[in-house]
N, C-alpha and C positions, 0 to 999 in steps of 0.2 A: 753646687748640690747642697741642699739645706739639711742640716743635721738635726736629729730629734733631741729634745731636752731630756734630762734624766727623769723628770716627772712623767713625760710622755712615754718613755721606754718602760717605766714601772707600770703604767696603766695597761700597756700591751701585755706585759708579763702576767698581770692579774687576770686578763682575759683568757690567756692560754693555759693558766694553771688550773682553771676550773671549767669543766665542760658545761655548756648550756643545758638547761633542764630538758629541752626537747631531744637533745642528743643522748642524754642519759636514758631517756625513755626508750629510744630506738635501740640502744645497745642492750639494755636490760631485758627487752621483750624477746621471747623466743621467736625464731624465724618462722616456725610452723608448729602448730599444735591443733590437732583435730578437735580437741575438746573446746578450744576457744575461737576457732576460725570464724564462726558465724556471729560472735558477740562483739559489740563495739567497745567494750570496756574490759579491763583486766578482771578475771575471776579467780577465786581460790581453786587450785588444781584439784581435780577429782578424777577418779578412775571410771572407765566406761563399764556399763553393765555387760557382764560376760557369763556364759554358761559355765557350770562347774567343771566341765570337761576341759575348758581352756584356762582355768584359774591358775594352773602352774606356769603358764606362759605369759601371764599378764605383764611381766617386766621384760619380756623378750620382744624387742622391736621387729625382729624378723618374722615373728608369728602374726603380725598385723592384726591383732585382736580387734581394734576398733572398726576394721573393714570387713571382718568375716561375714557379717550379715549381707553386705552388698555383694561380696564375691560369690557366696554360695547361692544367693538369689539369681545372680547372673548365670551361673552354671546351669541352674534348673531351667531358666528361660531359654538359654542357648540350645539345650538339647530338645526343646519343644519345637515341633515343626510348624510350617507357615500357616496352614489352614487347620483349625481345630474343629473336630466334630465330637462334641461332648456326648458321653453316654446318655441315653434318654432319661434315666432316673436322676441325673445330676443337674442342678441348676447352674446358671452362669456363675463364675467365681469372681469375687472382688480382687482387685489388684493387691499385691503385697504391700504391707504397711511400710512407711518410710523409716529410715534409721532414726532412733531417738536415743540421745545420750543423756544419762541422768547422773546426778551426784549421789551415788550409792556405794556401799561396800563392794569391792571387786569380787567377793565370794558369795554374793547373793543375787537372786534373779527375781525380777518383778513378774510374777505369773499373771498379773492382770493385763499385761501388754504382750503383744506378740514378740517372741524371741526370734533369733536368726533362723533356727531350725523350723519354727512354726511358719514363718513367712515363706521359707523355701518349700514347705509342704504344700502351701496353697498352689504354688506353681507346679509342684510335682503331680498333683491330682490331674492337672491338664496333661502333663507328660504321659501319664498312664492311660489316658483316654485314647480311643482309636484316632489315628492321624493319617493324613494323606500325602502331603508334599513336604519334602525335607529341606532344611537350610544347611545344617552342619553334619547331618548323618545321612549316609546313603540308604536308599530304599532296600528292603529285604528281598525285593523281586527284580532288581536291576539286571541280573545276569540273563534274564529272558530276552533282553534287547541285544545281547551279544551273539554273533553268529559264528565266530571262529575261536572263541575262548570259553572256558567253562569253570565250574567251581573247583574242580581238581587242579586245573592249571593255576588258579588263584592261590590255592593252598600251597602248591609247590613253590610258587614265587615268594610267598610270605615266609615259608620255612627257610628258604635261601637268604632272605633279607634279615632274618633273625641271626644267622651266622655272620653276615656282613656287619650287622650292628655290633656284635661281640668283637669282631676283628678290629673295627675302628674305635672300640671303647666309647661308644656314644651314650648320651643320657637316655634314661628310660622314656622320657616324653617324646624323644625323636622317633622311637619305634612306633608308638601309638599314633603319632601324627602321620607317619609314613603310610600306615595301613589306611587311615582315614582318607588321605589324599588319593590313594589308589582307587578306593571304592567310589569316592565322589566323582573322580574323573571318568571311570568306566561307566558310571551311571549316565554321564552326559555325552560320551564319545564311544562310538563303535570302532574297535581296533582289530587288527589281525594278530595271530598268535606270535608272529616273529617280532612284534613290537611290544609284547607284554613285559618282557624283561627291561626294555628301555623305559617303559612307564614306571616300573619298580625302582630302578636306580635313580631316575629323575625325581621321583617322589621323595626318596631318602635324601637326595641332594638338596631339595627344597626344604625339607623338614630340618636338616642339619643347619642350614643357613638361619632358620627361624629359631631353633632351640639352643644351638651350641655356641660357646664362646669362641672356640677355634674349630670351625667346621672343616671337614675334608674338602680338598679341592676337586675340581671337575676331573682332572687327570687321574685322581685316585679311584674314581668311579669307572673311568675307562679301563684302568688296570684290573679292578676287582671283577669286571664283567668279561675279562679275558679278551679285551679289545673287540668285543662283538659290536660295539657302537663307538663312533668317533666323538670327539669333543663337540664338534659342530652339531651332531645329531642330538646329543644330550641337551645342549643349550637351546636348540630349536624346540625340542619337546618341553623344556622348561617354560618357554614363552607360550606354547600352546596350552599347557596345563594351567598356567596362571590366568590366561584369558578365559578358558572354559570355566574355571572356578571363580571368576570375577575377583581375583586376588583375595578371596576370603579364606585365609589359612587358620585363623583363630577358631578353635573349637574345644569344648570340654570333652575329655575322653574318660574311659573307665579308671584310668590311673589317678586323676585328680579326686574322683569320688572315693576310690579305694584308700587313699592316704587319710582322708577325713574319717571314713567309717572305721578304719583300723585304729585310729586314735580314740574314737568313741568306745570301741570294744576293748581298749586297753592292751592291744597286742603290738602297738607301734612303740617298741622300746628301744633303748640303746644299751648294748648292741641289739640288732634286730632279732626278734623271736622266731622260732620255727613256724609258729602259726602265721606270722606276718609274711614270711617267705612262701609258705604254702598258699596263702591267699593270692599273692602275686603270680605264682606258678599257675594257679587255676585260671586267672584272668588271661594270662598270655596264651594258654591253651585255646582260648576262644578266638584268638586273632585269626587263626587259619580257617576257622569254621564259618563258612558262608551263612549257614542256617542261624548262627547266633546274632546276625544283624537285625533279627526281628526284635531283639531286646535293646532297650535304651542303655547307655553306658552306666547310669546310676544303678539300674537293675542288675547288671552284670557284676558291678563292684559289690553291691549288697549281698548278692547270692554267693560270691566268692568268700566274703567274710563269714557268712552263715555256714557254708560248707567246710571252711578251714577250721572253725571252732568245733563243729560237730565231729570232724575227722579226728581231731586231737582230744576228744572226750570232754570238751568244755561246754558250758551252756551256750546254745547256738544263737539265741536271740533274747533281747531284753527290752525294757521300756525305753532306755536311752537310745538304743539302735533304732527302735521303731520311730522315735521322735525325730532323730537326726536324719535317718535314711528315708523316712516317709513311706516305708513299706511295712505292711504286717507280715508275719511269718507265713501265713497262708498265701499271700500275694506273690511271694518269692518262689513258691514250690515248682512251678513249671520251669523256670530258669535253673533252679537248683538241680532238678532231675536231669536236664540236658547237660549241665556242667559236670554232674557226677558221672554220667555216661562217658564223657570225654576223659575224665580222670581214670575211670576204670579201664578204659581201652587204650590208654596212652602208650603202654608198653607194646601193644600189637600194631600200633600205627606205623606206617612206613616212613612218615615224616617225624624225625626225632630231634630236630634242632632245639626246641624249647625244653624237651625232657633232658637232653644232654646238658643244656645250660644249667638247669636246676639240680643236676646230679653233682655239680661241683660244690666243694665245701664253702666257697665264698658266697654261694647262693643258697646256703642252708642244707644242701644235699637232701631236699625234701621229697625227691622222687622215690626214696626208699620207704616213705610213709604209706602204708596200705590204704586204699580208699575206704570210706565209711560204709558201714552196713546200712542200707536204706531199703 
């Protein structure tokens, strides 16, 4: 075996003591940076253009400020149905502008270019136009296809599922997705009344798998339904529902819009404000009401924020909410009136799960707040 000379060993030490320039560049370069990903050379770090509503979260990576424009544009597009029939007085709308990142102060906004909320509003105008066939939202007339179940049965089922949701301590998103899956499945499949509860528990089983980190097991749903259905029946219905829905589970609901509008209105505080709890209560009251399916999720969320502010004696609507929610105050009035009627009659309703939930202190005890005078 040939031994290396002292000079040769020294030359190897020199190589290992200093990293090559290409390796330094790879180590020194950030693994991912939205601001630099499309450029071929290193640039001076700059902040994205953000709305002043989001200025306080510019340093918070969980707020995903650089992606908000894309996210909210997607939400608006997703709640728009397949075939558009624009109102006669409205011309065809241009597509939303692409994301543009500029080297500007994080607390300023370039009004000469479309902001995230402006681009979302372009899509929203389509969403508010008369529409025919749905993708992610059930039709407001689907119950006419059912021969053995009706609106009242649907309301009783959802009232019970609100209690199950509380019992299992699931995330808020799980409840909204559960209701959405039930409605979309019933729109596509005619069922008998003895299978309605099976559809409900299976929808919550699916929604839990989608939203939860630790989802309840199938046997938990067998137990909570008092063994009315077996594990095999739930799993069979799971396959049927997924096939009928074409495995399309992702959908924006009123909750994702509510979080955004509450932030714009300044009621999304830590700890949560009474007005924020009241807005959530108003939205959840609509889940049981079949007639509220005629409104888009963004409309329901905007109406809830409007009514919660008005109920607590605060200015109900302003220019920021008009810009971000893409609804004028007058456009919200039909939904606000229907929602106010639900709030006013909540104590007389035989279905009390939502009201009982929001009477608890951990949910703000907002049921004691009297309805607004309208």
